[in-house]
VODO-83301 format. One line per 2 residues: their letters; for each residue x, y, z of N, C-alpha, C. Coordinates in Angstrom, 1 decimal, decimal comma, padded with zeros to 4 digits, m for minus. Example, Ala and Ser with C-alpha at 12.3 -4.5 7.8 and 13.67 -1.06 7.14 Angstrom:
<lumros>
as	013,2 m005,7 007,8 012,3 m004,5 007,8 013,2 m003,3 007,8  012,8 m002,2 007,1 013,7 m001,1 007,1 012,9 000,0 007,9
</lumros>
This chain:
<lumros>
mi	m008,4 m030,6 015,5 m007,1 m030,9 014,5 m008,3 m031,2 013,6  m007,8 m030,6 012,5 m007,9 m030,5 010,7 m007,0 m030,9 010,2
ny	m007,4 m032,3 009,3 m006,6 m032,8 008,5 m006,6 m031,3 007,4  m005,0 m030,7 006,6 m005,1 m030,3 005,4 m006,2 m030,7 004,5
pe	m007,1 m030,3 004,0 m007,4 m030,9 002,3 m006,8 m031,1 001,6  m007,0 m032,1 000,8 m006,0 m032,4 m000,6 m006,7 m031,3 m001,5
id	m005,9 m030,1 m002,0 m006,6 m028,8 m002,6 m005,2 m028,9 m004,2  m006,1 m029,2 m004,9 m004,9 m029,0 m006,2 m004,6 m027,6 m006,5
pv	m003,7 m027,5 m006,6 m003,3 m025,5 m007,0 m003,5 m025,1 m008,4  m003,3 m026,4 m009,1 m004,3 m026,2 m010,1 m005,7 m026,0 m010,7
av	m006,2 m024,9 m010,9 m008,0 m025,4 m011,0 m008,6 m025,8 m012,9  m007,4 m025,2 m013,0 m007,6 m026,5 m014,6 m006,3 m025,9 m015,3
af	m006,4 m027,3 m016,5 m005,0 m027,0 m017,1 m005,8 m027,3 m018,5  m005,3 m026,6 m019,8 m004,8 m027,0 m020,9 m004,0 m027,1 m021,7
gp	m003,7 m028,6 m021,6 m002,3 m029,2 m022,3 m001,5 m028,7 m021,2  m000,1 m027,9 m022,0 000,5 m027,2 m021,1 000,6 m026,0 m020,1
vs	m000,7 m025,3 m020,3 m000,8 m024,2 m019,7 m001,8 m024,6 m018,8  m001,7 m024,3 m017,2 m002,5 m024,6 m016,4 m002,8 m023,0 m015,4
ih	m004,3 m023,4 m015,3 m004,6 m022,3 m014,5 m004,5 m022,2 m012,7  m003,7 m021,7 m012,1 m004,2 m021,9 m011,1 m005,2 m021,1 m010,2
wy	m005,6 m021,8 m009,2 m006,3 m021,0 m008,3 m005,6 m019,6 m007,6  m004,1 m019,9 m007,5 m003,9 m018,1 m006,7 m004,0 m017,2 m007,9
gl	m003,9 m017,5 m008,9 m004,0 m016,6 m010,1 m005,7 m015,9 m010,2  m006,6 m017,1 m010,4 m008,0 m016,6 m010,2 m008,4 m015,9 m008,8
ty	m007,0 m016,0 m008,0 m007,9 m014,9 m006,6 m007,7 m013,4 m007,3  m006,3 m013,2 m008,1 m006,3 m012,0 m008,4 m007,4 m011,4 m009,0
li	m008,0 m012,4 m009,8 m008,8 m012,0 m010,8 m010,4 m012,0 m009,6  m010,7 m012,3 m009,0 m011,8 m012,2 m008,3 m011,7 m010,7 m007,0
gi	m010,4 m010,7 m006,8 m010,0 m009,4 m005,9 m010,2 m007,9 m007,0  m009,5 m008,1 m008,3 m009,7 m007,1 m009,5 m011,0 m006,8 m009,7
as	m012,1 m008,1 m009,7 m013,7 m007,6 m010,5 m014,1 m007,0 m009,1  m013,8 m007,6 m008,5 m014,8 m007,0 m007,1 m014,1 m005,7 m006,8
aw	m013,3 m005,3 m006,7 m012,9 m003,6 m007,0 m013,5 m003,2 m008,5  m013,4 m003,5 m009,5 m013,8 m003,0 m010,5 m015,6 m002,8 m010,2
wl	m016,3 m003,4 m009,9 m017,7 m003,5 m009,3 m017,9 m002,7 m008,1  m017,4 m002,6 m006,9 m017,5 m001,9 m006,2 m017,1 m000,3 m006,3
ar	m016,2 m000,4 m007,5 m015,9 001,2 m008,2 m017,0 001,8 m009,0  m017,4 000,8 m009,5 m018,8 001,1 m010,3 m020,4 001,5 m009,6
lr	m020,4 001,0 m008,4 m021,0 001,3 m007,9 m020,6 003,1 m006,6  m019,3 003,0 m006,5 m019,1 004,2 m005,6 m018,9 005,0 m006,5
sr	m018,7 005,2 m008,0 m018,7 005,8 m009,0 m019,7 007,1 m009,3  m021,2 005,8 m009,0 m022,2 006,5 m009,5 m023,1 007,7 m008,3
mp	m022,2 007,5 m006,9 m022,7 008,8 m006,2 m022,7 010,4 m006,1  m023,1 010,7 m005,9 m023,3 012,4 m006,4 m021,7 012,9 m005,3
gs	m020,9 013,8 m006,4 m020,1 014,2 m006,2 m018,7 012,8 m005,8  m019,1 012,4 m006,6 m017,4 011,0 m006,9 m016,5 011,9 m007,9
iv	m015,3 011,5 m006,9 m014,3 012,4 m007,9 m013,6 011,4 m009,3  m014,2 010,1 m009,0 m014,4 009,0 m010,7 m015,4 008,9 m011,4
pp	m015,5 009,7 m012,6 m017,1 009,1 m013,3 m017,1 007,6 m013,6  m018,4 007,3 m013,8 m018,5 006,3 m013,9 m017,5 005,5 m015,4
eq	m017,2 006,6 m016,3 m016,3 006,1 m017,3 m015,3 006,0 m017,5  m014,6 006,7 m016,3 m013,3 006,6 m016,0 m013,1 004,8 m014,8
id	m014,2 004,2 m014,8 m014,0 003,1 m014,2 m012,8 002,3 m014,4  m013,1 001,8 m015,4 m012,4 000,5 m016,4 m010,8 001,2 m016,5
dl	m010,2 002,4 m017,1 m009,2 002,6 m017,2 m008,8 002,8 m015,6  m009,3 002,9 m014,7 m008,6 003,4 m013,3 m008,5 001,9 m013,1
vf	m009,3 001,1 m013,0 m008,9 m000,5 m012,3 m007,9 m001,0 m013,3  m008,0 m000,8 m014,6 m006,6 m001,6 m015,1 m005,7 m000,9 m014,7
yg	m005,4 000,4 m014,5 m003,8 000,9 m013,8 m003,2 000,0 m012,7  m004,7 000,1 m011,7 m004,9 m000,5 m010,9 m003,9 m002,0 m010,6
al	m004,6 m002,9 m011,4 m004,5 m004,3 m011,6 m002,9 m004,3 m012,3  m002,4 m003,2 m013,3 m001,2 m003,3 m013,4 m000,2 m003,3 m012,9
gv	m000,3 m002,3 m011,8 000,4 m002,2 m010,3 000,2 m003,1 m009,7  m000,7 m003,9 m009,3 m000,6 m004,7 m008,8 000,4 m006,2 m009,3
vi	000,5 m006,5 m010,5 000,7 m007,6 m010,6 002,2 m007,3 m011,2  002,8 m005,9 m012,1 003,8 m005,8 m012,1 004,7 m005,6 m010,4
gg	004,1 m004,6 m010,1 004,6 m004,7 m008,4 004,7 m005,5 m007,7  003,4 m006,6 m007,9 004,0 m007,6 m006,9 004,8 m008,7 m007,5
rv	005,5 m008,6 m008,9 006,2 m009,5 m009,7 007,3 m009,0 m008,9  008,1 m007,7 m009,4 009,3 m007,1 m009,3 009,4 m007,3 m007,8
gs	008,6 m007,0 m007,3 008,5 m007,0 m005,4 009,4 m008,4 m005,0  008,3 m009,3 m005,4 008,7 m010,7 m005,0 010,1 m011,0 m005,5
vl	010,8 m010,6 m006,7 012,3 m010,7 m007,0 013,2 m009,8 m006,5  013,0 m008,9 m006,0 014,1 m008,1 m005,8 013,8 m008,5 m003,9
fy	012,8 m008,7 m003,3 012,8 m009,1 m001,6 013,5 m010,4 m001,4  012,7 m011,1 m002,3 012,9 m012,4 m001,8 013,4 m013,5 m002,8
nf	013,9 m013,1 m004,2 014,7 m013,8 m005,0 016,0 m013,2 m005,7  016,6 m012,1 m004,7 017,0 m011,0 m005,6 018,8 m011,8 m005,8
ds	018,9 m012,8 m005,4 020,1 m013,7 m006,0 020,4 m014,4 m007,3  018,6 m014,5 m007,0 018,5 m015,4 m008,8 018,2 m014,6 m009,6
fv	017,9 m012,8 m009,5 018,0 m012,0 m010,4 019,3 m011,8 m010,6  019,9 m011,5 m009,4 021,6 m011,4 m010,4 022,2 m011,9 m011,1
dn	022,0 m013,2 m010,6 022,8 m014,2 m011,4 021,7 m014,6 m012,7  020,8 m014,0 m012,9 020,0 m013,7 m014,2 018,5 m013,4 m013,9
pl	019,1 m011,8 m014,9 017,9 m010,5 m014,5 016,9 m011,5 m015,6  017,2 m012,4 m016,6 015,6 m012,6 m017,0 014,7 m013,2 m016,2
yl	015,2 m013,6 m015,2 014,2 m014,1 m013,8 013,1 m013,5 m013,5  013,6 m012,6 m013,7 012,1 m011,5 m013,5 011,3 m011,5 m014,4
fk	011,4 m012,3 m015,9 010,1 m012,5 m016,8 009,4 m014,2 m016,3  010,2 m014,6 m015,7 009,7 m016,0 m015,3 008,5 m016,3 m014,3
iw	007,5 m016,0 m015,2 006,4 m016,0 m014,2 005,6 m017,2 m014,0  006,1 m018,0 m014,8 005,5 m019,3 m015,0 005,8 m020,2 m013,6
qg	007,3 m019,6 m012,8 007,6 m020,1 m011,7 006,9 m019,3 m010,4  006,3 m018,5 m010,7 005,8 m018,1 m009,5 006,7 m016,8 m008,6
gm	005,7 m016,5 m007,8 006,9 m015,3 m006,6 005,6 m014,4 m007,2  004,8 m013,4 m006,0 004,1 m012,4 m006,0 004,6 m011,8 m004,8
sf	004,6 m010,5 m004,2 004,9 m009,5 m003,0 003,8 m008,6 m003,1  003,0 m009,2 m001,3 002,5 m008,0 m001,2 003,0 m006,8 m001,2
hg	004,0 m006,3 m000,2 004,8 m005,2 m000,4 004,7 m005,0 m002,0  005,0 m005,8 m003,0 005,4 m005,3 m003,8 004,2 m004,4 m004,9
gf	003,1 m005,2 m004,3 001,7 m004,7 m005,2 001,4 m003,7 m004,6  001,6 m003,6 m003,4 001,1 m002,2 m002,9 002,2 m001,0 m003,6
lg	002,9 m001,1 m003,2 003,7 000,2 m004,0 003,6 000,0 m005,3  003,1 m000,8 m005,9 002,6 m000,8 m007,8 001,3 000,1 m007,7
vl	000,5 m000,1 m006,9 m000,6 000,5 m007,2 000,0 002,0 m006,4  000,4 001,9 m005,6 000,8 003,7 m005,0 001,3 004,3 m006,5
va	001,9 003,5 m007,4 002,4 004,2 m008,2 001,9 004,9 m009,3  000,8 003,4 m009,8 m000,3 003,6 m010,8 m001,4 004,6 m010,4
me	m001,6 004,6 m009,1 m002,9 006,0 m008,5 m002,4 007,3 m008,8  m001,0 007,7 m008,5 m000,3 008,7 m008,8 000,1 008,7 m010,0
wy	000,1 008,0 m011,0 000,0 008,3 m012,7 m001,1 008,3 m012,7  m002,3 007,8 m012,6 m003,6 008,2 m012,8 m004,2 009,2 m012,7
rr	m003,9 009,9 m011,4 m005,0 010,9 m010,8 m004,4 012,3 m011,6  m003,1 012,1 m012,3 m003,1 013,6 m013,0 m003,9 013,4 m014,1
kl	m004,6 012,3 m014,3 m005,3 012,4 m015,7 m007,0 012,6 m015,5  m007,3 012,8 m014,1 m008,1 013,0 m013,8 m008,4 014,2 m012,9
gc	m007,0 014,9 m012,9 m007,0 015,8 m011,8 m007,4 016,4 m010,8  m006,9 015,5 m009,9 m007,2 015,1 m008,1 m005,6 015,2 m007,5
sf	m006,1 014,9 m006,3 m004,8 014,9 m005,6 m004,9 013,7 m005,0  m003,4 013,2 m004,9 m003,4 012,1 m004,7 m003,8 011,2 m003,4
fq	m004,1 011,9 m002,3 m004,7 011,2 m001,2 m006,5 011,2 m001,8  m006,9 011,9 m002,4 m008,4 011,9 m003,1 m008,2 010,4 m003,7
lt	m007,6 010,2 m004,1 m008,1 009,3 m005,2 m007,7 007,5 m004,5  m006,5 008,1 m003,5 m006,5 006,6 m002,7 m007,6 006,6 m002,0
df	m008,3 008,0 m001,5 m009,6 007,5 m000,2 m010,5 006,9 m001,3  m010,8 007,6 m002,3 m011,7 006,4 m003,4 m011,1 005,1 m003,8
ia	m010,3 004,7 m003,4 m010,5 003,2 m004,1 m010,1 002,3 m002,6  m009,8 003,0 m001,5 m009,7 001,9 m000,3 m010,2 001,5 000,4
pf	m011,7 002,0 000,3 m012,8 000,5 000,4 m013,0 m000,7 m000,3  m012,1 m000,6 m001,6 m011,8 m001,8 m002,3 m011,2 m002,6 m001,8
ip	m010,1 m002,4 m001,3 m008,9 m003,3 m000,7 m009,5 m004,4 m000,3  m010,2 m004,7 000,8 m010,5 m005,9 001,9 m010,8 m007,2 001,1
lg	m011,7 m007,0 000,0 m011,9 m008,0 000,1 m011,0 m008,6 m001,2  m010,2 m008,0 m002,3 m008,4 m008,1 m002,5 m007,8 m009,2 m001,8
la	m007,7 m008,3 m000,5 m006,9 m009,4 000,8 m007,5 m010,4 000,7  m008,8 m010,7 001,2 m009,5 m011,7 001,5 m009,5 m012,5 000,7
ag	m009,8 m012,6 m000,9 m009,1 m013,2 m002,1 m007,8 m013,9 m001,7  m006,6 m013,0 m001,5 m005,4 m013,3 m001,6 m005,1 m014,2 m000,5
ri	m005,2 m014,1 000,4 m004,8 m015,1 001,5 m005,9 m016,4 001,2  m006,9 m016,3 000,7 m007,5 m017,6 000,3 m006,7 m018,2 m000,8
gn	m006,4 m017,7 m001,5 m005,4 m018,2 m002,3 m003,7 m019,0 m001,9  m003,2 m018,3 m000,7 m002,3 m018,2 000,4 m002,4 m019,3 000,9
fi	m004,0 m020,0 001,5 m004,4 m021,0 002,1 m004,4 m022,2 000,9  m005,1 m022,2 m000,4 m005,0 m023,5 m001,1 m003,6 m023,3 m001,6
na	m002,4 m022,7 m001,6 m001,1 m023,1 m001,6 m000,2 m023,4 m000,6  m001,2 m023,7 000,5 m000,6 m024,1 001,4 000,8 m022,9 002,2
el	000,9 m022,2 002,4 002,0 m021,0 002,4 001,2 m020,3 003,4  002,5 m019,8 004,3 002,2 m018,9 005,5 001,8 m019,0 006,3
wg	002,2 m020,7 007,1 001,6 m021,2 008,2 001,8 m020,6 009,2  000,9 m020,4 010,4 001,5 m019,8 011,6 002,4 m021,2 012,4
ap	002,2 m020,6 014,0 003,1 m021,4 014,9 002,1 m022,8 015,2  002,8 m023,7 015,4 002,2 m024,7 016,0 001,2 m024,5 016,9
gn	000,0 m025,1 017,0 m001,2 m025,2 017,9 m002,0 m026,2 018,2  m002,5 m026,1 019,4 m002,9 m027,6 019,6 m004,9 m027,2 019,6
vp	m005,6 m025,7 019,1 m006,8 m025,2 018,9 m007,5 m026,7 017,9  m008,9 m026,8 018,3 m009,4 m027,7 017,6 m009,2 m027,6 016,0
wa	m009,0 m026,1 015,7 m009,2 m026,0 014,3 m007,4 m025,6 013,6  m006,6 m025,7 014,4 m005,3 m026,1 013,5 m005,3 m027,4 012,4
mk	m004,6 m027,2 011,5 m004,2 m028,2 010,5 m003,3 m029,0 010,1  m003,6 m030,1 009,9 m002,5 m031,3 010,0 m001,9 m031,4 008,7
ls	m000,5 m031,4 008,4 m000,4 m030,9 007,0 000,2 m032,8 007,0  000,5 m033,2 005,6 000,4 m034,8 005,4 002,1 m034,4 005,2
ce	002,6 m035,4 005,8 004,3 m035,7 005,4 004,8 m036,4 004,3  003,9 m036,6 003,5 003,9 m036,9 002,3 003,6 m036,4 000,8
rf	002,7 m034,8 001,1 002,3 m034,2 000,7 003,4 m033,5 000,7  003,9 m032,8 002,1 004,7 m032,2 002,8 006,1 m032,5 003,3
pp	006,7 m033,3 002,5 008,4 m033,9 002,7 009,3 m033,0 004,0  009,2 m033,5 005,0 009,3 m032,8 006,2 011,1 m032,1 005,6
dr	012,3 m032,6 004,9 013,0 m032,1 004,7 013,0 m031,0 003,5  011,6 m030,8 002,8 011,3 m029,5 001,6 010,8 m028,7 002,7
yi	009,6 m028,6 003,2 008,5 m028,0 003,9 009,0 m028,0 005,2  009,9 m026,6 005,5 009,9 m026,5 006,7 010,4 m024,7 006,8
df	010,3 m024,7 008,6 010,6 m023,4 008,9 010,9 m023,1 009,9  010,8 m022,0 010,7 011,9 m022,0 012,3 010,8 m022,8 013,3
ag	010,4 m023,1 013,4 009,4 m023,6 014,0 009,6 m025,9 013,7  010,4 m025,7 012,6 010,0 m026,7 012,4 009,6 m027,9 011,1
pl	009,5 m028,6 010,7 009,0 m029,5 009,5 007,6 m028,9 009,6  006,7 m028,8 008,7 005,6 m027,8 008,7 004,6 m029,7 008,8
cl	004,6 m030,5 008,5 004,2 m031,5 008,6 004,2 m032,2 010,0  005,1 m031,6 011,1 005,4 m032,7 012,6 004,2 m032,0 013,3
sp	003,8 m030,9 013,2 003,4 m030,7 013,8 001,7 m029,8 013,6  000,5 m029,7 014,1 m000,4 m028,7 013,8 m000,6 m027,5 013,5
rh	m000,8 m026,3 012,7 m000,4 m025,5 012,7 m001,4 m024,6 012,8  m001,2 m023,0 013,1 m002,8 m022,3 012,8 m002,7 m022,0 011,9
pt	m004,0 m021,7 011,2 m004,0 m021,4 009,9 m004,3 m019,7 009,7  m002,6 m018,8 009,8 m003,2 m017,4 009,9 m003,7 m017,1 008,9
ql	m003,7 m017,9 007,6 m003,8 m017,4 006,1 m005,5 m017,0 006,5  m006,3 m017,9 006,6 m007,6 m017,8 007,6 m008,1 m016,9 008,8
ye	m007,3 m016,8 009,6 m007,4 m015,3 010,3 m007,5 m014,0 009,6  m006,5 m014,0 008,6 m006,4 m012,5 007,8 m007,4 m012,8 007,0
ml	m007,9 m013,7 006,2 m008,8 m013,3 005,1 m010,0 m012,9 006,3  m010,4 m013,4 007,1 m011,3 m013,0 008,1 m011,6 m011,6 008,5
le	m010,3 m011,7 009,3 m010,0 m009,9 009,9 m009,6 m009,0 008,9  m008,5 m008,6 008,3 m008,2 m007,7 007,1 m009,2 m008,1 006,0
gf	m009,8 m009,1 005,7 m010,5 m009,0 004,9 m011,9 m008,4 004,8  m012,8 m009,7 005,3 m014,3 m009,8 005,7 m014,5 m008,8 006,4
ll	m014,1 m009,0 008,0 m014,6 m008,1 008,5 m014,1 m006,5 008,2  m013,2 m005,9 008,0 m012,8 m005,0 007,3 m013,9 m004,7 006,2
fc	m014,0 m005,4 005,3 m014,8 m004,5 004,6 m016,7 m004,3 005,0  m016,6 m005,2 006,2 m018,1 m005,1 006,6 m018,0 m003,8 007,4
yl	m017,0 m003,5 008,1 m016,4 m002,1 008,7 m016,9 m001,0 008,1  m016,4 m001,0 006,0 m015,9 000,0 005,2 m017,0 m000,2 004,4
vg	m017,7 m000,6 004,4 m018,6 m000,9 003,3 m020,0 000,0 003,0  m020,0 001,0 004,1 m021,1 002,3 004,4 m019,7 003,3 003,5
di	m018,3 003,3 003,2 m018,1 004,4 003,1 m018,1 004,2 001,3  m018,0 002,8 000,8 m018,4 003,0 m000,6 m019,7 003,6 m001,2
fe	m020,5 004,1 m000,5 m021,2 005,0 m000,7 m021,5 006,5 000,1  m020,0 006,8 000,4 m019,9 007,9 001,2 m018,8 008,5 m000,4
tk	m019,1 009,6 m000,9 m018,1 010,5 m001,4 m017,4 011,6 m001,2  m017,4 011,7 000,0 m016,7 013,3 000,6 m014,9 012,5 000,9
tg	m013,7 012,4 000,3 m012,6 012,5 000,5 m012,0 013,2 001,2  m010,7 013,0 001,6 m009,7 013,4 002,5 m009,1 014,5 002,1
nd	m009,0 015,5 002,6 m007,6 016,5 002,3 m006,4 016,5 002,4  m005,4 016,7 001,4 m004,5 015,9 001,4 m003,2 017,2 002,0
rf	m003,7 018,3 002,3 m002,8 019,6 003,5 m002,1 019,2 004,6  m002,4 018,3 005,2 m001,7 017,8 006,3 m000,9 016,9 005,7
gl	m000,5 016,5 004,7 000,5 015,6 004,4 000,5 014,0 004,6  001,5 013,0 004,6 001,1 011,3 004,6 000,7 011,2 005,7
fp	001,8 011,3 006,6 001,2 010,6 007,9 000,2 011,1 008,7  m000,7 012,6 008,4 m001,8 012,3 009,1 m002,9 011,8 008,6
va	m002,8 012,0 007,4 m003,7 010,7 006,3 m004,1 009,4 007,2  m002,8 008,8 007,4 m002,6 007,5 007,8 m003,7 006,9 008,9
vr	m002,8 008,2 009,8 m004,1 007,5 011,3 m005,5 008,8 012,0  m005,6 009,5 010,4 m007,2 009,9 011,2 m008,4 009,6 010,9
ad	m008,9 009,4 012,1 m009,9 008,5 011,8 m011,4 009,1 010,9  m011,2 010,2 010,4 m011,8 010,8 009,2 m011,8 010,5 008,0
qv	m010,4 009,9 007,9 m010,4 009,7 006,5 m010,4 007,9 006,0  m011,0 007,8 005,2 m011,1 006,4 004,6 m010,2 005,3 004,0
gg	m008,9 006,0 003,8 m007,9 005,5 004,0 m007,5 005,4 005,0  m007,3 006,5 006,1 m006,7 006,1 007,1 m007,3 005,0 007,4
rv	m008,5 004,4 008,0 m009,0 003,3 008,6 m008,8 002,1 008,3  m008,8 002,1 007,0 m008,0 001,2 005,9 m006,6 001,0 006,7
ys	m005,4 001,9 006,6 m004,4 001,5 006,8 m004,4 000,5 008,9  m004,9 002,3 009,4 m004,8 001,4 010,8 m005,7 000,2 011,2
ia	m007,0 000,0 010,5 m007,8 m001,2 011,3 m006,8 m002,1 010,5  m006,6 m002,0 008,9 m005,8 m003,5 008,4 m004,1 m003,7 009,2
gc	m003,5 m002,6 009,7 m002,6 m002,8 010,6 m002,6 m004,0 011,7  m003,7 m003,5 012,4 m004,1 m004,5 013,5 m004,5 m005,5 013,3
ay	m005,6 m006,3 012,3 m005,8 m007,0 011,7 m004,7 m008,0 011,0  m004,0 m007,4 010,4 m002,9 m007,8 010,4 m001,6 m008,7 011,5
wl	m001,8 m007,7 012,6 m000,6 m008,2 013,8 m001,5 m009,2 014,7  m003,2 m008,5 014,8 m003,4 m009,9 015,8 m002,8 m011,6 015,3
pd	m002,9 m011,8 013,9 m002,6 m013,4 013,7 m001,4 m013,6 013,3  m000,5 m012,0 013,7 001,3 m012,5 013,5 001,4 m013,0 014,8
ey	000,4 m012,7 015,7 001,0 m013,1 017,4 001,0 m015,2 017,2  000,3 m015,6 015,9 000,4 m017,1 016,2 001,4 m017,2 015,0
rl	002,2 m016,1 014,2 002,6 m017,0 012,8 004,4 m017,1 013,2  004,7 m017,9 013,3 006,2 m018,3 013,2 006,8 m018,6 012,2
ay	007,2 m017,9 011,1 007,8 m018,0 010,3 009,3 m017,7 010,2  009,4 m017,1 011,8 010,6 m016,9 012,9 010,7 m016,7 014,1
pr	012,0 m016,6 014,7 011,3 m016,8 016,2 010,8 m015,1 016,5  010,5 m015,4 017,6 009,7 m013,9 017,9 011,1 m012,9 018,5
hc	011,3 m011,8 018,2 012,0 m011,0 018,3 013,5 m010,8 017,6  013,2 m011,8 016,3 014,4 m011,9 015,4 013,5 m011,1 014,3
ii	014,7 m010,7 013,4 014,2 m009,8 012,4 015,3 m010,4 011,1  014,6 m011,5 010,6 015,0 m012,0 009,5 015,0 m011,9 008,2
gt	016,2 m012,3 007,6 016,1 m012,2 006,1 016,9 m013,7 005,4  016,4 m014,6 004,7 016,5 m015,9 005,0 017,3 m015,5 003,6
dd	018,1 m017,1 003,0 019,3 m017,1 002,1 018,9 m016,0 001,2  017,4 m016,5 000,8 017,2 m015,9 m000,7 016,8 m014,5 m001,1
ti	016,2 m013,8 000,2 016,7 m012,3 000,3 017,5 m011,7 m000,2  017,5 m010,1 m000,3 018,6 m009,2 m000,6 019,3 m009,1 000,5
wy	018,9 m009,2 001,7 019,7 m009,1 003,1 020,6 m010,0 003,5  020,5 m011,2 003,2 021,6 m012,8 003,4 021,9 m012,5 005,0
ri	021,2 m011,9 005,7 021,9 m012,0 006,8 020,6 m011,7 007,8  020,7 m012,2 009,4 020,0 m012,6 010,6 019,9 m011,5 011,2
yy	019,4 m010,5 011,8 020,0 m009,3 013,0 018,7 m010,2 014,1  019,1 m009,9 015,0 018,0 m010,3 016,1 018,6 m009,3 017,4
lc	017,0 m009,1 018,0 016,7 m008,2 018,7 016,1 m008,4 020,2  016,4 m007,8 021,2 016,2 m008,0 023,2 017,2 m010,0 023,0
tk	017,1 m009,6 024,5 018,0 m010,7 025,1 017,7 m011,7 025,2  016,7 m012,4 025,4 015,7 m013,5 026,0 015,8 m014,5 025,0
ek	015,4 m013,8 023,2 015,7 m015,0 022,1 017,2 m014,8 021,5  018,3 m014,4 022,1 019,8 m014,2 021,4 020,2 m015,2 021,0
sq	019,9 m016,1 022,3 020,6 m017,1 022,0 019,8 m018,0 020,8  018,9 m018,1 020,8 017,9 m019,0 019,7 018,1 m018,4 018,4
cn	018,3 m017,1 018,6 019,1 m016,1 017,0 020,7 m016,7 016,6  021,3 m016,6 017,7 022,8 m016,8 017,5 022,7 m018,1 016,6
si	021,8 m019,4 017,5 021,8 m020,7 016,9 021,4 m020,9 015,2  020,7 m019,7 014,9 020,1 m019,8 013,6 021,8 m019,2 012,7
ln	022,0 m018,2 013,5 023,3 m017,1 012,8 024,3 m018,4 012,5  024,7 m018,8 013,2 025,8 m020,2 013,4 025,8 m021,4 012,4
</lumros>
């Protein structure tokens, strides 16, 4: 067991203005994408010339930030948005969604590919190898923020959270208060798997400019092994699934929507956990 380190989420403060580590991880992810895109754009046959990289990364960053914020509000804080639509702009209160950021980047790439005159899948194949380092940086941010913990565990590297910093009446999930039992650091598992290991696997593609053909449509591109984007989607999915075996944000076989989501109810699947899910519903 390892005691969770006392990490201040605020990296530096200038009076009322605070710069959080989580925000810096976004900057690191965007900067790494810019650097790698510059390298790949210099390869013969690149569909994106070097002079277009700054604009491409700018569009992608807008997609991440705007999509991440809108997704967080609509997916997880919809009740607050309904009560006060201006909540969307209260960025100082935090809140970003991976799913929203992902969709935001897709919209941004569809918009920008018209300027380049290439297909949507050619452009997403070009940017696919830049994704893993951004994912890794984001997971480090999750760890610093002490969020997205895994299930209780007794492995030597399980993290023990302090009840003084994480009061049991405030920091609780479906496995109980966070501080009462050591937790699997699934943020670090995902940092390694969908971040660094996936990047090591794809690093060769940064210097390979052959892109996929979109004539087969969206679904085959997501599964064909000769597509850069297809490998990212497939391997990242496996890298996300493996640590998820240790994540216990909800009971297994329950698909949940907590009180602050747009769904407002909990569904259950399979019969073994039916009573456990019913106890939550009641």
